[in-house]
C-alpha positions as CSV (number, residue, x, y, z in Angstrom):
1,M,-29.3,-66.6,-9.3
2,K,-31.5,-69.9,-7.4
3,S,-35.0,-68.3,-8.9
4,A,-33.3,-68.6,-12.4
5,H,-32.1,-72.2,-12.1
6,A,-35.6,-72.8,-10.4
7,L,-37.3,-71.2,-13.7
8,I,-35.2,-73.3,-16.0
9,I,-35.5,-76.9,-14.8
10,L,-39.3,-75.8,-14.7
11,S,-39.2,-74.9,-18.2
12,I,-37.1,-77.9,-19.5
13,L,-39.7,-80.1,-17.1
14,L,-42.7,-78.6,-19.2
15,C,-40.9,-79.6,-22.3
16,F,-40.4,-83.0,-21.4
17,Y,-44.3,-83.9,-20.2
18,L,-46.5,-82.1,-21.5
19,P,-45.9,-84.1,-24.9
20,F,-47.3,-87.4,-23.5
21,V,-50.6,-85.7,-21.6
22,S,-53.3,-86.1,-23.0
23,A,-55.8,-82.7,-24.1
24,D,-58.5,-83.2,-20.9
25,T,-55.5,-84.0,-18.5
26,G,-53.4,-80.7,-20.1
27,D,-56.8,-78.7,-19.3
28,N,-57.3,-79.9,-15.8
29,L,-53.1,-79.6,-15.4
30,L,-53.6,-75.6,-16.9
31,N,-56.7,-75.1,-14.8
32,N,-54.6,-76.3,-11.3
33,I,-51.8,-74.2,-12.5
34,T,-54.0,-71.0,-12.9
35,K,-55.1,-71.8,-9.2
36,V,-51.2,-71.3,-8.2
37,T,-50.0,-67.8,-7.2
38,L,-46.7,-66.1,-6.4
39,E,-47.1,-63.1,-4.9
40,V,-44.1,-60.0,-4.4
41,P,-43.7,-59.4,-0.2
42,P,-44.1,-55.9,0.5
43,T,-40.8,-53.7,0.8
44,G,-39.1,-52.3,4.0
45,T,-39.9,-48.9,5.7
46,A,-36.7,-47.6,6.7
47,L,-35.1,-44.9,5.3
48,L,-32.7,-45.7,1.9
49,G,-29.2,-45.9,2.3
50,T,-29.3,-46.7,6.2
51,K,-28.0,-49.8,7.8
52,E,-31.9,-50.8,8.5
53,S,-33.1,-50.1,5.3
54,M,-30.2,-52.8,3.8
55,T,-30.9,-55.7,6.5
56,E,-34.6,-54.9,5.5
57,Y,-33.7,-55.6,1.5
58,Q,-31.5,-58.8,2.7
59,S,-35.2,-60.0,4.4
60,W,-37.0,-59.1,1.5
61,L,-34.5,-60.9,-0.9
62,D,-34.9,-64.0,1.1
63,E,-38.7,-64.0,1.5
64,C,-39.0,-63.9,-2.1
65,E,-36.9,-66.6,-2.8
66,A,-38.4,-68.3,-0.4
67,R,-42.1,-67.8,-2.1
68,L,-40.5,-68.4,-5.3
69,L,-39.4,-71.7,-4.5
70,T,-42.9,-72.3,-3.0
71,Y,-44.6,-71.5,-6.5
72,C,-42.3,-73.8,-8.3
73,N,-42.7,-77.0,-6.2
74,A,-46.7,-76.2,-6.1
75,I,-46.2,-76.7,-10.4
76,L,-43.7,-79.2,-9.7
77,N,-46.3,-81.1,-7.4
78,I,-49.2,-80.7,-10.2
79,F,-47.0,-82.6,-12.4
80,G,-46.2,-85.4,-9.8
81,L,-42.8,-84.2,-9.4
82,N,-40.7,-84.2,-6.7
83,S,-39.9,-80.9,-5.0
84,L,-36.8,-78.5,-5.0
85,D,-35.0,-78.3,-2.0
86,W,-32.1,-75.8,-2.0
87,N,-30.4,-77.5,0.8
88,Q,-30.2,-81.0,-1.1
89,N,-26.8,-82.3,-2.2
90,T,-25.2,-78.6,-2.2
91,P,-21.1,-78.8,-1.9
92,A,-19.6,-76.9,0.5
93,T,-18.5,-73.9,-1.5
94,I,-14.6,-73.3,-0.8
95,V,-13.6,-69.8,-1.7
96,T,-9.5,-69.4,-2.7
97,G,-7.7,-66.1,-3.9
98,T,-5.8,-63.8,-2.0
99,P,-8.0,-61.8,0.6
100,L,-8.3,-58.3,0.6
101,P,-6.6,-56.2,2.9
102,A,-8.6,-55.1,5.7
103,V,-10.0,-51.2,5.9
104,Q,-8.6,-49.4,9.1
105,V,-11.4,-47.6,10.0
106,T,-11.0,-44.5,12.4
107,A,-13.8,-43.5,15.3
108,L,-15.3,-40.1,15.2
109,P,-15.2,-38.3,18.2
110,T,-18.3,-37.4,20.2
111,L,-20.0,-34.2,18.4
112,T,-18.6,-31.6,20.0
113,I,-16.6,-27.6,19.0
114,P,-13.7,-27.5,21.5
115,E,-13.3,-24.5,23.7
116,S,-10.5,-22.0,22.4
117,P,-8.6,-19.9,25.1
118,Q,-8.5,-17.3,22.6
119,R,-12.4,-16.9,21.8
120,T,-15.4,-15.9,23.2
121,T,-18.9,-17.4,22.1
122,V,-21.6,-14.6,21.9
123,M,-24.6,-17.0,20.7
124,K,-24.4,-21.0,20.8
125,I,-27.3,-23.4,19.3
126,T,-28.0,-26.7,19.0
127,G,-30.7,-29.0,16.4
128,Y,-31.3,-32.1,13.7
129,D,-33.4,-31.8,10.8
130,G,-35.2,-29.4,9.6
131,R,-35.4,-25.1,9.8
132,T,-34.7,-23.4,12.3
133,T,-33.9,-19.6,13.3
134,S,-31.5,-18.4,15.7
135,D,-32.2,-15.4,18.4
136,P,-30.8,-12.2,17.6
137,F,-27.3,-11.5,18.8
138,T,-24.7,-8.5,18.6
139,I,-21.2,-8.5,17.8
140,N,-19.6,-5.6,19.1
141,G,-16.1,-5.3,17.1
142,P,-15.4,-5.3,13.5
143,Y,-14.2,-9.3,13.5
144,W,-16.0,-12.6,14.2
145,E,-15.9,-16.0,13.8
146,L,-19.0,-18.7,12.6
147,W,-18.0,-22.4,14.4
148,Y,-20.0,-24.7,13.1
149,T,-20.3,-29.0,13.2
150,A,-22.9,-31.5,12.2
151,D,-23.2,-35.2,12.7
152,P,-24.6,-37.1,9.5
153,L,-27.4,-39.3,10.1
154,T,-25.4,-42.3,7.4
155,T,-22.0,-43.3,6.7
156,G,-21.3,-42.1,3.1
157,G,-23.7,-39.6,2.9
158,Q,-22.9,-36.5,0.4
159,D,-24.0,-33.7,-1.0
160,S,-24.0,-31.8,-4.3
161,V,-20.4,-30.8,-3.5
162,S,-18.6,-33.9,-1.9
163,G,-15.7,-34.8,-4.3
164,T,-15.6,-38.5,-2.4
165,G,-16.8,-41.4,-3.6
166,S,-18.4,-43.0,-1.2
167,N,-22.5,-43.1,-2.6
168,S,-25.7,-43.4,-0.7
169,A,-29.0,-43.0,-1.1
170,V,-28.9,-40.4,1.4
171,F,-27.5,-36.5,1.3
172,P,-27.1,-35.5,3.8
173,S,-26.4,-31.2,4.0
174,L,-26.3,-28.6,6.0
175,S,-27.0,-24.4,5.5
176,I,-26.9,-22.0,7.2
177,Q,-27.7,-18.2,6.0
178,V,-26.0,-15.1,8.2
179,I,-29.0,-12.5,9.0
180,D,-28.0,-8.8,8.7
181,K,-30.6,-7.4,11.0
182,T,-29.5,-3.9,11.2
183,N,-29.6,-3.8,7.4
184,S,-33.7,-4.8,6.7
185,D,-32.9,-8.5,7.6
186,Q,-30.9,-9.1,4.2
187,V,-29.2,-12.2,3.7
188,L,-25.1,-11.6,4.2
189,E,-23.7,-14.6,3.0
190,T,-25.0,-18.6,2.7
191,I,-22.4,-21.2,4.4
192,E,-22.2,-25.1,3.7
193,P,-19.7,-27.1,5.0
194,P,-17.1,-27.1,2.2
195,G,-17.1,-31.3,0.6
196,G,-20.2,-31.8,2.4
197,L,-21.0,-34.4,5.1
198,D,-18.7,-37.5,4.3
199,K,-18.5,-39.1,7.1
200,T,-16.9,-42.0,5.3
201,L,-14.3,-40.5,4.2
202,W,-13.5,-38.9,7.4
203,E,-13.4,-42.5,8.9
204,R,-11.5,-44.5,6.4
205,S,-9.0,-41.2,6.1
206,G,-8.4,-40.6,9.6
207,I,-9.3,-36.7,9.0
208,D,-11.7,-35.0,10.6
209,P,-12.5,-31.5,8.8
210,R,-14.8,-30.2,11.9
211,P,-15.1,-28.1,13.3
212,W,-15.5,-25.5,10.3
213,I,-14.3,-22.1,11.1
214,Q,-16.0,-18.8,9.3
215,K,-14.5,-15.3,9.1
216,F,-16.3,-12.5,8.8
217,Y,-14.3,-9.0,9.0
218,E,-17.5,-6.8,10.1
219,G,-19.6,-6.1,12.7
220,Y,-21.2,-4.0,15.2
221,K,-23.9,-5.4,14.2
222,E,-26.9,-7.2,15.6
223,Y,-27.5,-10.6,13.6
224,S,-29.5,-13.9,13.1
225,L,-28.7,-17.4,12.1
226,V,-31.0,-19.7,9.6
227,I,-30.4,-23.2,9.6
228,T,-31.5,-26.0,7.0
229,A,-30.3,-29.2,8.0
230,K,-31.4,-32.6,6.3
231,N,-30.6,-35.8,7.1
232,V,-28.1,-34.7,10.1
233,K,-28.5,-36.7,13.5
234,S,-27.7,-32.9,15.1
235,Y,-26.0,-29.7,14.5
236,I,-23.9,-27.3,16.7
237,V,-23.0,-23.5,15.7
238,E,-21.6,-20.8,17.2
239,A,-20.6,-17.0,16.9
240,R,-17.3,-16.3,18.3
241,V,-15.4,-13.0,18.7
242,P,-11.6,-12.9,19.9
243,V,-10.9,-12.4,23.4
244,Q,-10.3,-9.2,24.8
245,T,-7.9,-9.0,27.6
246,D,-6.7,-6.9,30.9
247,G,-4.8,-5.3,32.6
248,E,-1.5,-7.8,33.2
249,S,-2.7,-10.8,31.1
250,G,0.3,-13.2,30.7
251,S,-1.6,-15.8,29.1
252,G,-1.0,-15.0,25.2
253,T,-4.2,-14.6,24.2
254,P,-5.4,-12.9,21.5
255,T,-7.1,-9.4,21.4
256,A,-9.7,-8.3,19.2
257,S,-9.1,-5.4,16.5
258,S,-10.4,-2.3,16.3
259,T,-11.4,0.0,13.4
260,F,-11.5,3.6,13.2
261,I,-11.8,5.8,10.7
262,A,-9.4,7.3,8.7
263,T,-10.3,10.6,6.8
264,P,-7.9,11.0,3.8
265,T,-6.9,14.1,2.5
266,G,-9.0,15.4,-0.3
267,T,-11.4,12.5,0.2
268,S,-14.7,11.2,1.7
269,P,-14.0,9.3,5.1
270,T,-13.0,5.6,4.2
271,T,-13.2,2.3,6.9
272,Y,-10.6,0.1,6.0
273,I,-11.3,-3.1,7.9
274,V,-8.6,-5.3,8.6
275,A,-7.8,-8.0,12.0
276,V,-4.8,-8.6,13.8
277,D,-4.6,-10.6,17.0
278,V,-2.2,-9.3,19.7
279,F,-1.3,-11.2,22.9
280,R,1.7,-11.2,25.4
281,E,4.2,-13.5,24.6
282,N,6.9,-14.6,27.4
283,S,8.7,-11.0,27.5
284,G,7.2,-9.1,24.2
285,I,4.4,-8.4,21.9
286,R,3.0,-11.1,19.5
287,A,1.1,-10.0,16.4
288,I,-0.5,-11.9,13.7
289,Y,-2.0,-10.5,10.5
290,Q,-5.7,-12.4,9.8
291,G,-6.3,-10.8,6.7
292,G,-10.1,-9.0,6.2
293,R,-12.3,-7.3,3.5
294,D,-9.3,-4.7,2.4
295,A,-6.4,-6.8,2.8
296,A,-5.5,-6.3,-0.9
297,S,-5.1,-2.3,0.0
298,L,-2.8,-2.7,3.3
299,Q,1.2,-2.4,2.8
300,Y,2.3,-2.6,6.2
301,I,1.4,-2.1,9.9
302,T,3.2,0.4,12.6
303,I,3.3,-1.8,16.1
304,N,3.4,1.2,19.1
305,V,4.0,0.2,22.8
306,N,3.5,2.7,25.4
307,G,3.5,5.5,22.7
308,V,6.9,4.4,21.2
309,D,7.2,2.5,18.1
310,V,8.9,-0.8,18.2
311,G,8.7,-2.2,15.2
312,E,6.9,-3.0,11.8
313,M,4.7,-5.9,10.4
314,G,6.3,-5.7,6.7
315,S,7.7,-2.4,5.6
316,E,7.2,0.6,3.3
317,N,9.0,-0.6,0.7
318,G,8.1,-4.2,1.3
319,Q,5.3,-6.6,-0.4
320,T,2.0,-5.0,-1.4
321,P,-0.1,-6.3,-0.1
322,L,0.7,-7.2,3.6
323,P,0.7,-11.0,3.3
324,V,-2.0,-12.6,5.4
325,G,-1.2,-15.1,8.3
326,T,2.4,-13.0,8.6
327,R,3.3,-13.0,12.2
328,A,6.6,-11.0,14.5
329,T,7.2,-10.3,18.1
330,F,8.7,-7.5,19.4
331,P,10.7,-7.5,22.5
332,V,9.0,-5.1,25.0
333,T,10.6,-4.1,28.8
334,D,7.6,-4.8,31.4
335,T,7.7,-2.3,33.8
336,G,4.6,-3.5,35.5
337,S,2.3,-1.0,34.2
338,G,1.1,-3.2,31.2
339,F,0.8,-2.5,27.6
340,Y,-0.8,0.0,26.0
341,V,-0.8,-1.2,22.4
342,T,-2.0,0.0,18.8
343,G,-1.2,-0.4,15.7
344,I,-1.0,1.7,12.6
345,G,-1.9,0.4,9.4
346,H,-0.8,2.2,5.5
347,F,-2.7,1.1,3.0
348,T,-2.4,2.1,-0.7
349,G,-2.8,5.8,-1.4
350,G,-0.7,7.0,1.7
351,V,-3.5,6.6,3.7
352,T,-2.5,5.8,7.5
353,Q,-5.7,4.4,10.1
354,K,-5.4,2.6,13.4
355,I,-6.7,-0.9,13.6
356,F,-6.5,-2.0,16.6
357,E,-6.0,-0.7,20.2
358,T,-5.8,-2.8,23.4
359,T,-4.2,-3.0,26.9
360,L,-2.2,-6.0,27.7
C-alpha cells in the first residue's frame, strides 16, 4: 500500500514539474531517469506452506518496499525534490473494536503407538518421506490388524480426502499397500488415513484420531507392506495379532479366533471367516463378536466350555445377521483346571462351523 502511495505522489509531481522544464533539461532528466534501476529481490528457498517460507515471504515484502522507496527517492532527487521517509510525520495507529476470541489449541503428543495388552506386534516399521518396503511377515491366524500413525510435516496440511477447512500449499499424505506374498505379490488393499493428515484440525478440535487401525479378516499367509509418505516428518506402522493366552490366565486378554473348514451336506467345502475375542472376566467367560468377511451369513454363536454348552450369542430365531459388536458374559465355575472354550458359528443354510477354540 505504501508503494502504491509513492507511485501516485511521484506521478502527480511529474505532472506539475515537467511542463516548466525546457526540452534540453527534459532530455537530461529522461537520460538520468533511465539510469535508475529497480531490481526485484530474489525469493526464498523454504518449502511453500511452511513456517519458514512465511518468514521468508515477509522478509521479501520488506525488501521490495525498501528497494521501491530507494527507487522513488532517486527519481525525486533527479527533479531536485526531497526524499521520502515512511516514518516521518506518521500518526500513531489506534485499533478499536472487539478483539477476536483466542483459539484454544491442544498440543499433540509425541508420535507413538500405545501398547495393547490384547494384541501382540509381529512387525514394526518406521520412516519418513519416500517409498519403503517392509520385510515379509507371517500371520499365523485368521485375523490381524494394521496399526499406523504419522506426523505431518506442516500444520494445516491436508491431502485429497481431507474434509476440513484448513489450507496449505503442502499436502501431507501416507499410503500403505498390503502385499500378499503368498499370492504372487498381489496388492490386497491400499490404506490411507481417513480424513487425511490435518494436524491443524486435530489441534483445534482437541481430538487426535491417531493411531488408525485397519482390520483384516484373513490370514495364514505371508505379507509385506509398501509405504509411500510425502511431506511427513515420521510414521510408524505395525502389524498386530490377538494375544493367545494359555493356562490360568485371568488377565482378561482376548484370544485369537480359529477358523476351520465346514462341509455342508451336498456342497463343496466352504470356509467362513469371522472373528471373536474371548477372555476371562472375573468368574466367567467374556466374548465379543468382531464381524468378518462372512458376517452377513452368521446368525448366532454357541459357546461351549469344557464340553458343556453355556449359552449363545444371538439366537436361532433372533436377528440375522448377528450384529457386529455383540458381546456376552457366561458365568462358569472355575474348578482349577482352566477353561477349554469353543465357539460354533451357525450360518445361513443350516451350516455350522467351529470358529474358535482356546484354553483360558
